[in-house]
Every structure is written in structure tokens, then in C-alpha cells.
N, C-alpha and C positions, 0 to 999 in steps of 0.2 A: 797249178796249185803251188808248185815250188817257187815260181816267179813271184806270185803274190806274197808268199811267206817271206821271201827275201826282201821285198819292198817293206813289209810290215816290220821286219827285224831291223832294217835300216832306220825306219821312222822311230822305233822304240829307242834306238841307240842315239840318233842324232838330234831329235827334238829337245830332250833335256839339255843337251850341250848348247844348242842355239838359244834356248830360253835363259840359261845361266849367263851366257856371254852378253846378251842384250838386256838382262834384267826384266824378263817377262814372268810375272808370278804364276799365272795359270793359263791353261790352254786345253780346249776340248776338240777332238778330231773324230770325224766319221769318214770311212772309206767305203765306196760303193763299187761293186763288181757285178757284171751281169744283171744290173737293175736291182740288186739287193745290197743292203748294208752288211758287209762282211767283217767289219772291224770298227769298234767304237772304243775310244780310249781318252781318259783324262790325264793331264800332266800338271804337276805343281799344285798350287793352293788357290782356293776361292778368294782368300783375303790374307794378306801377309801377317796380320796380327793374330787372327784366329787359327791359322795353319790347317784349316779343314781342306781335305783333298778335293780336287776337281774330278768329276766323273762325266760320263756321257749324258747324264741327266741333270747336270748343273745348268741353271738358267743363266743366259747371257743376253745383253742387249744385242740384237741382230743389226742395229743401225740400218744402213741402206739395203741389207739383205731382206728388209721388209718389202722392197719394191717388186722383186720377181714373184713373191707369194701373192701380193695384191694383184699383179698382172694376171696371174692364173685365175683369181677370183673374178676379175673383170671379163676375161674371155669366156667364162661360164655364162655370164649374162649375154654376151654376144651370141653364143650358141643357142640360147633360149629365145633369141629374137627381141630381147628387151633393150638392147643397146646396139647401135650400128658403129662399127669400127671407123667408118668414114663419114658419119653424120655429125655436123657441128654440135658441140656440147651445149651451145646456147639454146638449142631446141628442147633440152631436157629440164632446164631450170626456169622457175617462174619469172625471175628477173636476172639481168646480166650480172655475171660474177664480178666484173669490173666495168666501170663506165668510161665513156669518152674515147674508146678505141674500136673502130669498126673491124679491125683485124682479129678481134676476139672470135668472130664468127668463122674464122678459118681453122680454129683449133678443134681437133677431133680426138677420140680415144687413141687412135693410131699415132697421131702427132705427139700426144702426151707420153705414151709408153716408149716412144723412141727419142724422147728429149729434144723435140724440135719446136717447142711452143714459142720461144723468144722471151720467156720469163727468166728472171734471175733465179739462182738456186733458191734463195730465200729473200723475201721482201725486206726492205729497210726498216729502220726504227719508226719512220713516219707512217708505216702501214701501207704505203702506195705499192702497187704491183704493175709496173710498166711492161710493155711488150717492146723488146729492143730490136727485133727484126721480124720480117714477114714469117709467120708460122709455117713450118715445113721447109724453109729455105736451107737450114743447116742444123747441126747438132750443137746444143749447149745444155749441159746437165742441169736439171731443175727439179728440186723437191717440190716447189710451189705448183708445178704442173700436176704432180701426183695428188696434191691436196685439192686442186680444182676438180680433177676426175673423181676423187673421193666424194666430194659434195654431190656430184652427179649420181654416183652409185647409191648414195644415201637417199637421194630424191627418188630414184627409180624403184628401189627396194622398199622404201618406207622404214628402213632400219638403220641404226647406227652402224658404223663400219665393222666394229668388232663382233657385233651380233651377226651381221651378214657373213663375215669370214668364218666365224664359228660353225655356222650352218652349212656353208658352201664348201669350205676347205678343211678346217681343222678337224671337225668330227668325222667326215668321210675318210680322211687320210689317217686317222688315229693319232693326230698331233695333240695329245692330251695336256702338254705343258707349253702351249703357245697362246699368246694373247697380245693384242695391240694396246690393251690397257692393263694396268697393274692388278694382279690378283693377290689376295692376302697370303695364299699358300706359297707364293714366290719368295716370301721373306726367308723361309728356311732353305730354299733351293738355290738362291741366287749367288752369283759371283759378284764381287765388288771391283769396280774399275780402279786402275792405279795410274797416277801421273808418271812421266818419264823418270822421275827420281824415286819411284817406288812408293810414293805416298798415296794411301787410299783416298778415293773420291766419294763424297756422300752419294747414296743411291738416288737415282732418278726414278720415280714411280709414276709413270704417265697416267693421268686421270682421263685425258682425252686421246682418242686414237688418232694417229697420223700415219697415213698410208706409206709415207716416204721413209719413216725412221723409228717408229715406236714399238715395233715387234720385239717382245721378249720370248725367247725360245731356247731349246736345247739342241745339241748336235744330233741327238737321236731323232728328235722331231723334224729338224730341218732336212735330215737325210731321208726321212719318209716322204717329204715334199719332192726332193730330187728324184727319188725312186719313181714317184708318180709321173713326173715329167719324162723320165727316161723310158718308162714302161707304157706311156700313153694312157694313163688312168685318169678319168675325170674329164678329159677333153678329147674331141674327135681328132683323128690323124691330121686332117686338113687344118684344124685350128692350131695344133701343135706346130705344124710346118710354118704357119703364119708367124707364130711366136719366135721360131728359130731362124727365120729368114732375115738377112740384113736389110734394114730399112734405110740406113744412112751410114756412110763411111765417116770415121772419126778424124778429127784434126790431130795429127801426131803430137802436137805441142800444146794442146789446150783441152781442158775439161769443161770449164765454165767460160763460154766463148761469146758472151752477149755483145761485146764491143769489138770482136775480132773475126774477120773473115779468114778462112783457112788459106794458107799459101799453097798447101798441098793436102791431099787426102791419103789416109792410110790405105795400104793395099791388103792388110790382113786383120785390122780391127774395125769392127762395125757395131751398130746397135740394132737389136731386133725389137721385140715387144716386151719390155721389162727386163731384158737381159743384154749384156754385152755378148758379142759373137766374135770368136777368134777363128780365122780361116787359115789352115795350113794344108800341106800335102796329104796329111793323114786324115783330113776331114775337119768339120766345124766343131768347135767346143763353145758351150755357153759359160759365162762367168759373171760374177759381180763381186764388188768389194763393199765392205762396210766400215764406216769411220764415225763413231760418236765421241771422238776425243779419247776418253780413257777405255773405250771398248773398240776393238778392231775385229774384222771378220772377212772371210773370203770363201767363195764357193766356185767350183768348176765342174762341169758335167759334159760328157762326150756322148751324144745320142747314138753315134754309129757303134761304139763299143759298149754302150750302157754302163759306163764307169763314171765315177765322180768322187769329189772330196769336199767336205765341209770343215771349216776351221773357225773357231771362236777364241779370242784372247781377251784377257782383262787388263790390258796395258796399252798406254799410248804408243808403245814400241811394237805392238803386235804385228803390224804389217812389215816391219823391218826384217822379221824372220820368216815371213809367209812364203816368199818365192821358193826357197829350197824345199820347203815342206810340200807345197803344192806340186812342184816339178817332180819330186820323188814319188808322190802318191799317184800322179797321173802318167808318169813315164814320158813326159814331153815338156817342152819349154812353155811356160805361161807368159805370153807376150804382154799381157796387160800391165805388168809391174813397171816396165819402162815408161809406159804412158802415164801411170799413176805417180811416177817419180818418188 
């Protein structure tokens, strides 16, 4: 208890200093110990002009922290026998998602969730979605892969993504302020993103769900999701192990690697199913970052110790101060930040 209190005391002292130094207006933090949220705290303001305080229940754009939650929902369908992790996704849709490339038939849910589709992160202005390398061959981060899998999930369930996620994930876990589409009640709860010069950015209120990036949520809600992963709630132990098992080693110098073969592979950073995996002497840790421009986020969770941390910031500079916060909360070095540059 004393150790935990000392950590929290340091966070309470150091976070405002970091925010002031880098000009981050608002930040929300949740710390998980023993599989339970033990500390939830807001720092700074939701928006510089309004001056309203951030709390643990302030809504933030989760950005790519949308992806691990989606992966959890996908694995529920795998457990129900409605989706095969290693069955080509082409078998689930009435017509091919893209035409003219036979390699599409190599893409499975496992390949998508571990970012090995060969798709770019996002398609270009012309709408084309090329496959740059043989699916499965290597890692290249792709939001488009997640949108493809989203279409498959919607076909299998007969529901729009947010409806399915509400039923399968948000409601069972008590995530009452989480949605992949904008809700009117978010207007009063939300933080506003800020550019690096501190200027507020107009709110993005997604009407269409995007599995890769449109989740709006709170530190409290996201910590409930992390608790479920650490406690093994909602998924069988074997399924959780699958999620947490490295599927591919990362290229230490590249995130979106569609045109680049790795010169070497990382010895301690990997991708599992929907999560990054950090491997060190003290065990594996799951992690993910989020970057929607004026919103930044980071999550880290250690299955062995059932500890974790969730961070949301409403500034383009949010990730600039994330490493000391995450390292302090977890009591270990988070290796992902060097990879993220």
C-alpha cells in the first residue's frame, strides 16, 4: 500500500509540472492494481476557454485505443464459433472487399489484428486499397485492415458495429460512457482537443463507427475494459492467451512499413491480437497508443501483476509527456515510446 501511495503521490506532483512545461491543457489518468482501478484522476481543463476541470468521467477521443476494445469484441465471436481466427475473411462477405488481387484471400482475422494485411494505414484520396506485400509476411500498421474486419463483423452479426459492441462489450463491462458513434450526452462531458499552440480544435462527432479510431470513452470506462482483460472476464483463458501472444516482431525503425522490409526485428516489441506486446525480464506487458492529432492516449497492462494505466490527453503534445507518466505508474520502462519516436 505504501508503495502504491508513493507512486500516486509522485504522479499527483509531477503530472501538472509535465503538463505545464509542454502546454497540455487536460489529462485523465486511471491506475489499476490487482485487477481493479485504485486511482482515477483528472488534471487541468477540458477546454482552455471554458476552464472546466477534467475528471475521470470526462469523455476523450480514444483514437487507436479503439482497436484493443474492438479486438476483444472480435474474439467473443471467435469463442462463439461465428468467426474463425484463421479462416479467410473473404468467406464471410457476399462479394470481395476489393477486386483484382487474389492475395485478399490470405487475409484472416488473425492477420488483421496483428497488422499483417499488407494494406496501407489509410487508403488514398482515389479510394483505392492496394495490398503492398503478401499478407502475413510482416508487420505494417493498418487502420484499413480493422475497417475490413469491421465489415465482416457487421455481416456476421447483422448489426452495425456500435450496436454489436454495446451488447457484447460496453454493457457487460459497465462502460456506460463509451461509444464508437457520437452520443448527444457527450456534448456536456467531452474534452476539446488542442493544437500544439494551445488553440482548441472543433469537435469531431463521428456519425459512422470506425473500429480503428472513433471510440469516445472515459478513463474510468477504459480502465474497466483493462480490468476485464487482466481478470480474464468475458473471454476464456485460452482466448486471452491468444490475444497476449506475440504474433509478429516489430521493425524497430518502422510503424507503417508497406514499402520496407525490416533490416532487423525487435527482440522485445511485438504485436499480439489487437495489442502491442512488450517482453522484458519481468514478464510481458500489453500496450497501445492513440493519436487522433489533437487527442493522444496510451494504455499499458501487465497480466502477471494485474496492473495497468490508462492515459488520455486533449493536446497534440500529449504523447510528449506520456513516457514519464506511464513509467511511473507501471514501475518499469515502457519501451514503445522509442519505437513511436
